C-alpha positions in Angstrom: 4.3 -43.6 -15.6 7.7 -41.9 -14.6 7.2 -40.8 -10.9 9.3 -37.6 -11.6 7.2 -36.6 -14.6 4.0 -37.2 -12.3 5.5 -35.0 -9.6 6.4 -32.2 -12.0 2.8 -32.1 -13.2 1.6 -32.0 -9.6 4.0 -29.1 -8.7 3.2 -27.2 -11.8 -0.5 -27.5 -11.1 0.0 -26.3 -7.6 2.1 -23.3 -8.7 -0.5 -22.4 -11.4 -3.4 -22.7 -8.8 -1.8 -20.0 -6.5 -0.2 -17.7 -9.0 -3.6 -17.7 -11.0 -5.3 -16.5 -7.8 -3.1 -13.4 -7.8 0.0 -14.5 -5.6 3.5 -13.6 -6.5 5.8 -16.6 -6.4 9.0 -16.0 -4.8 11.8 -18.4 -5.9 15.0 -17.1 -4.4 16.1 -15.6 -1.1 16.7 -12.2 -2.8 13.1 -12.3 -4.1 12.0 -13.0 -0.4 14.0 -10.2 1.1 12.7 -7.7 -1.6 9.0 -8.6 -1.2 8.7 -9.5 2.5 10.3 -6.1 3.6 7.6 -4.0 2.0 5.6 -1.5 3.9 1.9 -2.7 4.4 0.2 -5.8 5.1 1.6 -9.1 3.2 0.1 -12.5 3.2 2.5 -15.2 2.4 1.1 -18.6 1.5 3.6 -21.6 2.2 2.6 -24.0 -0.6 3.1 -27.7 -0.7 2.0 -30.8 -2.6 0.2 -32.5 0.2 -3.7 -33.1 0.0 -4.5 -30.4 2.5 -2.8 -27.8 0.5 -4.6 -28.6 -2.7 -8.0 -29.4 -1.2 -8.0 -26.6 1.5 -5.2 -24.1 1.6 -4.9 -23.1 -2.2 -8.6 -22.8 -2.5 -8.7 -20.8 0.7 -6.0 -18.5 -0.4 -7.7 -17.8 -3.7 -11.3 -17.2 -2.2 -10.4 -15.4 1.0 -9.0 -12.3 -0.9 -12.5 -11.5 -2.3 -13.4 -9.5 0.8 -13.6 -5.6 1.7 -10.3 -5.9 3.6 -7.3 -7.7 2.3 -3.4 -7.7 2.6 -1.6 -5.2 0.4 0.7 -7.8 -1.0 0.0 -11.6 -1.8 3.0 -13.8 -2.0 3.8 -17.5 -2.1 6.8 -19.8 -1.4 6.8 -23.5 -2.3 8.1 -25.7 0.5 10.0 -28.7 -0.7 10.6 -27.0 -4.1 12.1 -23.6 -3.8 13.9 -24.6 -0.5 16.2 -21.5 -0.3 13.4 -19.1 -0.8 11.3 -20.9 1.7 14.0 -21.1 4.3 14.5 -17.4 3.8 10.9 -16.7 4.3 10.8 -18.6 7.5 13.5 -16.4 8.9 10.6 -13.7 8.9 8.3 -16.1 10.8 9.9 -15.6 14.1 8.3 -17.6 16.9 6.7 -20.1 14.5 8.0 -23.4 13.6 8.3 -24.6 9.9 4.8 -25.5 8.7 3.4 -26.3 5.3 0.9 -25.5 4.1 0.6 -22.3 6.2 -0.2 -18.7 6.0 2.0 -15.9 7.4 0.6 -12.4 7.9 3.1 -9.7 8.1 2.9 -5.9 8.5 5.8 -3.7 7.5 8.0 -6.8 7.3 7.4 -8.0 10.8 5.3 -11.3 11.4 1.8 -10.6 12.9 0.5 -14.1 13.1 0.3 -17.4 11.2 -2.2 -19.9 10.3 -0.2 -23.1 10.6 -0.8 -26.6 9.1 -2.8 -27.6 12.3 -5.1 -24.6 11.6 -5.7 -26.0 8.0 -5.5 -29.7 8.0 -8.8 -31.1 9.2 -10.7 -28.2 8.3 -12.8 -27.2 5.2 -11.7 -24.5 2.8 -14.7 -22.4 3.9 -13.3 -22.8 7.5 -10.0 -21.5 6.4 -11.4 -18.7 4.3 -13.2 -17.5 7.5 -9.9 -17.8 9.6 -8.1 -15.6 6.9 -10.9 -13.2 6.6 -10.9 -12.7 10.4 -7.2 -11.7 10.3 -7.8 -9.5 7.3 -10.7 -7.8 9.3 -8.3 -7.2 12.3 -5.1 -6.1 10.5 -5.7 -5.1 6.9 -7.3 -1.9 5.3 -10.3 -1.8 3.0 -9.4 -2.3 -0.6 
């Protein structure tokens, strides 16, 4: 099997997982600036092809939003794939080192907090759902 074809399939599946969950994919720096500067709360999932993204982070992203409080905007960038968009998004995550997978919570375009890879890797999807919903409870309005 051609490795590039295999990786394309993996990337396509990872993109589909998160967009089908309701997240808007940002593929350019211009998309990032437009979407991350919005008023309200914004959750950005930094997607990747690693096992903890597929086994924990994407399922947590999809399931955590079924809650009384949730962010106004659900966005995603794909580390290692849409490099310029990811680099631009990370400019908004001041004080946090690059991390993927990860979740950034912003309010009115300013970083509030992040769940970094070390908050995801080694945990179950249910654990990460709880962590995200705790952030939603503290920073988001009822839907």
